[in-house]
N, C-alpha and C positions, 0 to 999 in steps of 0.2 A: 486344330483350326481347319484343316479338309474335311473331318468327321464332321463338323459344324455346320461346316460350307453344305456337306450333303444332305444334312438334315433340315435347313433353312432350303434347301434346292426341293426335297421330297414334300415336306409339309406345308411350305407356302408358295412358292413361283411355281412348280406346276399345277395344283389345284389351281389357284388364281388363273392361269395362262389358259387350262383346258375350261376350264366354268366360263371365262369371259368369252372364249371363242364358241362354245356352246350356247350359249345366250345369243352371242349374233348371228349363229346359223338361226337359231327359233326366231329371231326378230328382226326378219327379212333381209340381211345381211346391212342391218345397220348398225356402226359399233357405238354411236351415240346412245341409240335406246339402249345397247349392252350394257354399257358403263350405267345409266341410269336403274335398269333393271338390275343390276350388279349390287348396287347400293343399296337398292330398297329390300334385296335379300339380306344383304351385311345387316341392316339395321332391326330387320325383321330376326335374327337370328341372336342377335348381341340384345335385343331389346328386354330382357329379364334383367339382365347386368344394369343395362340403362337406367330402369326403372329402382335399382337398388342402390344405383349411384345417387340419384338424383334424391333418394328419400335419406340417404345415408349423409348425405350434405346436407341436406336442411334441417336432419337432427343436429348436427355440428355446429352449425351456425346458433341453433337455438340456444346449444350450450356455452357459448362464448361469453354472457354476462357470469357466470357459477364459474366457469375457468378462466376469467380475468380474477375473482374474487379467490380462490386458492391459490392462483399466482402470486398474488399481493399477500395472502395470511401467511404462505411457506416461502416468503423469497429467500429464505436465509437457510432454509431446510430441503433440497433439491429432493432426497429421497422420500419424505413425507411427501412434497408436492407431487411426486412422481406417483404414487400411492394412492393418492385422493385423486388425481385425476383418473388412473384407470379404474378406482370403486366408480365414478361417478359416469363414464363409460359404460361399466358393468350394469350400473343402475337402470341407465336409461336404454341401453340395448345397442349403442352403437358402435360399430369398428371401424376404424379412422383408415385401415385398409380396404374395408369396402367401397370406400370413394374412386379408388384407382383401377376397380377393374374393368370398367368398357376401356378406359385410356389404354393400359397395358395391352388390351385386345385390339384394340384400334389401330395404333402406334404400327404394329404388323400386317395389318390388312394394308393400311395407306401405303407403306414400305414396298410391299409386297404386291399391290395394282400398279404404283409405280414402274417397277421392273415388269408388270405381266403387260402393259402397254407397250413400254420398250421393245416385250417378245413379240407380243403380237403385230407390230409397225417395222419390220424388217430396214434398214437402212442399204444393205447391203450382200452380196449373197451368201458372204461367210455366216451373217447373222440370219439370214433365211435359212441356211443350214442347221443352225444351231437351232432353231424354234424347232424343226421337224424332230428332234431330239425329245422335246419336251411335251410330246403330245402324245396324249394316251393312244396304244395301237389297237383298243377296244373301240374306239372312237372313231373308226375311219373316217367319217365325214366332214372331220375338223380338216382336215389335208386337203380337202375336195375345194374349200374356200378361200386360200393361201394364194396370193396374197388378199389382205381386206380392205375394203374400202376405207380411207381414214377420214371422209370425209365428213362434216356433222353441222348442218346450218352454214356452211360458208368457212367453217373453220376445219382445219388441219389437227387433228388430234393429237398428231406425234409432233408435233412442233410445240416451243414453248411461243408464252403471249410476247415474250421480250423478242423473241426472231420472227415470227410471225406478222407483229404489228398487227394482227386482227383486231378491229375495233371492237367485235362481240368477246373477241377472248379478253383483251384488255379488261373489258367488262364485268367481264366473268370475276378477276382479278379484284375489282372493287366490291362485287357484292359477296366474295367469300370474306374481307377484312368486316364487310358491314355486319354480314350475317354471326362474324365472331363477336364481335361488340357487342351485338344483340344477346347473344347467350352468355357472354363475362356480365354485360348490365346485368340481367334477370337474375343472378345469382349474387350480387352484390344487397349487404344488409345495412341497413342504418345504423351507425356505430357513433359513439360520442365520443369516441378516441381519437385524436387528430391525427395521430401517426398510423393507427390502421386505416383510417380514412384516406390518406396518401396513399398509401401502399396500395388499396384497392383501387383507386383512381388512376395510378400507374399502369398495373397489370389490365386493368380496363382498356386501357389507349394501347397500350404497348405489344400486347398479345396478337390482336386483329394486324398492328400494323406490320409486327413482324412475319406474320404468316402470308397478308398481303402480298411481301416482300419478296418472300420464298414462291408464290404462285406464278410471279413472273417468269422465274426458270424452272417452273414444271411442265411436263408435257401437260397438252390443254383439255387430255382426257383424264389427267388426273385432277384437274383443275375442276372437272365437270362433277365430277366423285364427290370432292370434296365441298361444293355448292351445294349440291341436293343434301349430301351427309349432314351438314350444317342446318340446313332448311327445318328437315327432319326432325333433327335434335331440339331445334326452335317449339316446334309442335308438340313434342312429346314432352319439353320441360313445361311448358304453359297448362297442359293438362294436370301434371303433377304440381307446381308449383306456384303456377300462376304469372304474371308480370313481373312480379320480384321489382328489383330495381328500378325495370322502366314505369310502374304504376304509378302515374303522379296525383296528389293530395286531389281529393275531391272538393269542389268548393261546395256541393250540398252536403258533406260529410263535415266540413269544416263550419257549415252555418247550424249545424245541432250540437256541435260542442257545448255550447255554453249552456244547455237543456239538461246536459248528460253528467253536468259537474255535481260535485256532491254539496249538499246544503251548507251553510253555515254553521257551526256549533252554536248552542243556544248560548246566552250571556247572561252570567250569571249576576246577583246584584253586588254591588260595590260594597266594600266595609263602610263607607263615609255616610252608609243612607241614603244614596243616590238612587234611584232606581235604574235600570239597563234597561231597554228596550228587547224586546222578543223579536225575532228575522220572521218573515215571511208572514206577517200580518197576525202573528199570534199575541199580540199585546192587546186585548181587550178588557174594557172594562177596570183599569188601574194595573198599576205595578205590584209584584211581586210582597214588597214590602207592606202597601196597603192591606192585600189578602193575607199576610201573616199577621199584621194589626186586630185585621178583624174576627180572626179566629181564637187571639187571646179574648180579647172580648167578650166572645161566647161564653169562652169556657171559664170567666170570673162569673158571669151571669147564672150560667148553670149550678155552680157550687153553692152562690146564696140561697138559691131556692128550698125548700123543706120538702121532705119525700113523701 
């Protein structure tokens, strides 16, 4: 465990702490701007993985009808069901694990930033001394900015919204929950399965509420990162998949629906000799039976003529 803690500290905590402080120096000793810049940097680095995740997720959603068909067909043969599912993944070029890439990377960044904000905002002399051990010796300018200015737009970035009761900080909690709701809603796919629709609705509501509740007890600096990251995620997802579940049905599109409908099939004449009308005004000059009778009369007259 001590070895894992050393790896975590050297691979995540120290790099994030020093990066945040370096951005703080470059951005006029403003920790809020440094967190925003750090968020843009992190999202830029993970953009290729995010793009891959969104495309893989979109493909997975498009495969749901075929996967349900496989599940129904091989419900009594789990081995065959698994083989057919993997064959479908291979055929469509889908990797289910690819959907988890950005999430796996984002969570350590979020947890690491939580501790980085805690590190750069020490509240005791002991924490101040501990911060000195985490700074890189080849960046001497970082020692000169300690302690940092922890205020941004009237908020104390080191305090949790539940403790500070700052109006803007509490508003950020609501924004973070709303942004996550929008992202969840954009990924929802219409389904006729009541169980799946109920599960999607529950996840769409519960996840934002859960993370909004967590935001009340996170340092406000971490909350700034979370809000900016979610807004960037919404923009990226819009350009990749569109509004998804947020897009309402267009009245204009609904008005065009009848004209796009398939034409009714041509009705044949009934066996009792009653002529059936043709659709779309095709019944011109008599019925099919009348035309057939006329053709037979012309045929008999032609046989009676001498060559």
